[in-house]
ROSE-4610 file (N, C-alpha, C; in Angstrom, 1 decimal, always signed):
// ROSE-4610
residu = [M/M/M/P/P/P/T/T/T/S/S/S/V/V/V/V/V/V/F/F/F/N/N/N/I/I/I/L/L/L/F/F/F/L/L/L/I/I/I/V/V/V/L/L/L/A/A/A/I/I/I/L/L/L/A/A/A/A/A/A/Y/Y/Y/S/S/S/L/L/L/I/I/I/R/R/R/G/G/G/W/W/W/R/R/R/G/G/G/C/C/C/R/R/R/T/T/T/G/G/G/E/E/E/D/D/D/K/K/K/R/R/R/C/C/C/R/R/R/K/K/K/C/C/C/G/G/G/Y/Y/Y/I/I/I/L/L/L/Y/Y/Y/G/G/G/I/I/I/A/A/A/C/C/C/A/A/A/Q/Q/Q/C/C/C/P/P/P/E/E/E/C/C/C/G/G/G/L/L/L/P/P/P/I/I/I/S/S/S/P/P/P/G/G/G/N/N/N/T/T/T/V/V/V/M/M/M/T/T/T/C/C/C/T/T/T/P/P/P/R/R/R/R/R/R/S/S/S/G/G/G/V/V/V/R/R/R/S/S/S/A/A/A/E/E/E]
num = [1/1/1/2/2/2/3/3/3/4/4/4/5/5/5/6/6/6/7/7/7/8/8/8/9/9/9/10/10/10/11/11/11/12/12/12/13/13/13/14/14/14/15/15/15/16/16/16/17/17/17/18/18/18/19/19/19/20/20/20/21/21/21/22/22/22/23/23/23/24/24/24/25/25/25/26/26/26/27/27/27/28/28/28/29/29/29/30/30/30/31/31/31/32/32/32/33/33/33/34/34/34/35/35/35/36/36/36/37/37/37/38/38/38/39/39/39/40/40/40/41/41/41/42/42/42/43/43/43/44/44/44/45/45/45/46/46/46/47/47/47/48/48/48/49/49/49/50/50/50/51/51/51/52/52/52/53/53/53/54/54/54/55/55/55/56/56/56/57/57/57/58/58/58/59/59/59/60/60/60/61/61/61/62/62/62/63/63/63/64/64/64/65/65/65/66/66/66/67/67/67/68/68/68/69/69/69/70/70/70/71/71/71/72/72/72/73/73/73/74/74/74/75/75/75/76/76/76/77/77/77/78/78/78/79/79/79/80/80/80]
x = [-9.4/-8.8/-8.3/-8.5/-8.1/-6.5/-5.9/-4.5/-3.9/-4.5/-4.0/-3.8/-4.7/-4.6/-3.5/-3.3/-2.2/-0.9/-0.8/+0.4/+0.7/-0.3/+0.0/+0.5/-0.1/+0.3/+1.8/+2.1/+3.5/+4.5/+4.0/+4.9/+5.1/+4.1/+4.3/+5.2/+5.1/+6.0/+7.4/+7.7/+9.0/+9.6/+8.7/+9.2/+9.5/+8.7/+9.0/+10.3/+10.6/+11.8/+13.0/+12.9/+14.0/+14.2/+13.2/+13.3/+14.0/+13.6/+14.2/+15.7/+16.0/+17.4/+18.2/+17.7/+18.4/+18.6/+17.6/+17.8/+18.8/+18.8/+19.8/+21.2/+21.3/+22.6/+23.1/+22.3/+22.7/+23.1/+22.5/+22.9/+24.2/+24.3/+25.6/+26.7/+26.5/+27.6/+28.4/+29.3/+30.1/+31.3/+31.9/+33.0/+34.3/+35.2/+36.5/+37.6/+38.7/+39.9/+39.7/+40.8/+40.8/+42.0/+41.7/+42.7/+42.9/+44.2/+44.5/+44.7/+43.9/+43.8/+44.1/+44.6/+44.8/+43.4/+43.3/+42.0/+41.7/+42.7/+42.5/+42.1/+43.0/+42.8/+42.3/+42.3/+41.9/+42.9/+44.2/+45.2/+45.5/+45.6/+45.9/+47.4/+47.5/+48.8/+49.5/+49.2/+49.8/+51.2/+52.2/+53.6/+54.3/+53.8/+54.4/+55.5/+56.7/+57.8/+58.0/+57.5/+57.8/+56.8/+57.0/+56.2/+55.0/+54.8/+53.7/+53.1/+51.9/+51.1/+51.8/+52.1/+52.8/+51.9/+50.6/+49.6/+49.4/+49.1/+48.8/+49.8/+50.7/+51.7/+51.3/+50.1/+49.6/+50.4/+50.9/+51.7/+50.9/+51.5/+50.9/+50.9/+49.8/+49.6/+48.3/+48.1/+46.8/+45.6/+45.7/+44.6/+44.4/+45.4/+45.2/+45.0/+44.8/+44.5/+43.1/+42.5/+41.2/+41.2/+40.6/+40.5/+39.2/+39.3/+38.1/+38.0/+36.8/+36.6/+36.1/+36.4/+36.0/+34.7/+33.6/+32.4/+32.5/+32.0/+32.0/+30.7/+30.0/+28.7/+29.0/+28.1/+28.3/+28.1/+28.9/+28.7/+29.5/+30.2/+31.0/+32.4/+33.2/+34.6/+35.5/+36.5/+37.4/+38.4/+39.1/+39.9/+41.3/+41.5/+42.8/+43.2]
y = [-26.2/-27.5/-27.6/-28.7/-28.8/-28.9/-28.5/-28.4/-29.8/-30.9/-32.2/-32.7/-32.3/-32.6/-31.9/-30.6/-29.8/-30.4/-30.7/-31.3/-32.6/-33.5/-34.8/-34.5/-33.6/-33.3/-32.8/-31.9/-31.4/-32.5/-33.3/-34.5/-35.4/-35.7/-36.6/-35.9/-34.6/-33.9/-34.0/-33.7/-33.8/-35.2/-36.2/-37.6/-38.0/-37.5/-37.8/-37.2/-35.9/-35.3/-36.0/-36.4/-37.1/-38.5/-39.2/-40.5/-40.3/-39.3/-39.0/-38.7/-37.9/-37.5/-38.8/-39.6/-40.8/-41.8/-41.9/-42.8/-42.2/-40.9/-40.3/-40.4/-40.1/-40.2/-41.6/-42.6/-44.0/-44.5/-44.0/-44.4/-43.8/-42.5/-41.8/-42.2/-42.4/-42.8/-41.5/-41.7/-40.6/-40.4/-39.3/-39.0/-39.3/-40.0/-40.4/-39.9/-39.4/-39.0/-37.7/-37.1/-35.8/-35.9/-35.5/-35.5/-34.1/-33.7/-32.4/-32.6/-32.0/-32.2/-30.9/-31.1/-29.9/-29.4/-28.1/-27.5/-27.6/-27.7/-27.8/-29.2/-30.2/-31.5/-32.6/-32.2/-33.2/-34.2/-34.0/-35.0/-34.9/-36.0/-36.1/-35.7/-34.6/-34.0/-34.5/-35.7/-36.3/-36.7/-36.2/-36.6/-35.9/-34.9/-34.2/-33.3/-33.4/-32.6/-31.4/-31.4/-30.4/-29.2/-28.1/-26.9/-26.8/-27.8/-27.8/-29.2/-29.2/-30.5/-31.3/-32.5/-33.4/-33.7/-33.6/-34.0/-32.8/-31.6/-30.5/-29.3/-29.3/-28.2/-27.0/-27.0/-25.8/-25.7/-24.5/-24.2/-24.6/-25.3/-25.7/-24.5/-24.0/-22.9/-23.1/-22.5/-22.7/-22.3/-21.4/-21.0/-22.0/-22.8/-23.8/-25.2/-25.4/-26.7/-26.7/-27.9/-28.0/-29.3/-29.3/-30.4/-31.2/-32.4/-33.2/-34.3/-34.8/-35.9/-37.1/-38.3/-39.5/-40.0/-40.1/-40.6/-42.1/-42.6/-44.1/-44.5/-45.4/-45.8/-46.7/-46.7/-47.5/-49.0/-49.9/-51.3/-51.7/-50.8/-51.1/-50.9/-52.0/-51.9/-51.5/-50.8/-50.4/-51.6/-51.5/-52.6/-52.5/-51.6/-51.5/-52.6]
z = [-55.9/-55.6/-54.2/-53.5/-52.2/-52.2/-51.1/-51.0/-51.1/-50.6/-50.7/-52.2/-53.0/-54.4/-55.1/-54.8/-55.3/-54.8/-53.5/-53.0/-53.7/-53.9/-54.6/-56.0/-56.7/-58.1/-58.1/-57.2/-57.1/-56.7/-55.8/-55.4/-56.6/-57.4/-58.6/-59.6/-59.8/-60.7/-60.3/-59.0/-58.5/-58.6/-58.3/-58.3/-59.8/-60.7/-62.2/-62.6/-62.2/-62.5/-61.9/-60.7/-60.0/-60.7/-61.1/-61.7/-63.1/-63.8/-65.1/-65.0/-64.0/-63.8/-63.4/-62.5/-62.1/-63.3/-64.2/-65.4/-66.3/-66.5/-67.4/-66.8/-65.6/-64.9/-64.9/-64.7/-64.7/-66.0/-67.1/-68.4/-68.8/-68.6/-69.0/-68.1/-66.8/-65.9/-65.5/-64.7/-64.3/-65.2/-65.2/-66.1/-65.4/-66.1/-65.5/-66.3/-65.7/-66.4/-67.1/-67.4/-68.1/-69.1/-70.3/-71.4/-71.8/-71.9/-72.5/-74.0/-74.8/-76.2/-77.0/-78.2/-79.1/-79.6/-79.5/-79.9/-81.4/-82.2/-83.7/-84.1/-83.7/-84.3/-83.3/-82.0/-81.0/-80.5/-80.9/-80.6/-79.1/-78.4/-77.0/-76.7/-75.9/-75.7/-74.5/-74.0/-72.8/-73.1/-72.3/-72.4/-73.6/-74.2/-75.3/-74.8/-75.2/-74.8/-75.7/-76.9/-77.9/-77.7/-78.3/-78.1/-79.1/-79.9/-80.9/-81.0/-81.5/-81.6/-82.7/-82.5/-83.5/-84.6/-84.5/-85.5/-86.5/-86.0/-86.9/-86.8/-85.9/-85.8/-85.0/-84.4/-83.7/-82.4/-82.1/-80.9/-79.7/-78.7/-77.5/-76.5/-76.2/-75.2/-74.5/-73.4/-72.7/-73.5/-74.5/-75.3/-76.5/-76.8/-77.9/-77.4/-76.1/-75.6/-74.9/-74.8/-74.2/-73.4/-72.2/-71.3/-71.6/-71.8/-72.1/-71.1/-70.9/-69.9/-70.7/-70.3/-70.9/-70.2/-70.9/-70.2/-70.1/-68.9/-68.7/-68.1/-68.7/-68.1/-66.9/-65.9/-64.8/-65.2/-64.6/-64.9/-66.1/-66.8/-68.0/-67.6/-67.8/-67.4/-68.6/-68.4/-69.5/-69.7/-70.9/-71.3/-70.6/-69.7/-69.1/-68.2]
C-alpha cells in the first residue's frame, strides 16, 4: 500500500476516536462539586458535627467516607 493511503486511514481512525471522545464528553459534561459521603449508606456528611453517620451510625473516619462528584451535562442548569 502507498504511504498516502496508510496515512489517510490512520488519520480517519484518529479523527473518529476524537469525534467519539468529544461526543461522549459533551453528553456527560464536566463534574462539579464534591460531596463527602458515608461509605455504608451514602448519606452526605456535609456539616455533620457528630462522630458518626446520623443515618446508619457508622463512625466517621477517613476510611469510612468517600468523596463523590456530581455529574452535570453542559447546557443544563441546576435548580440552585
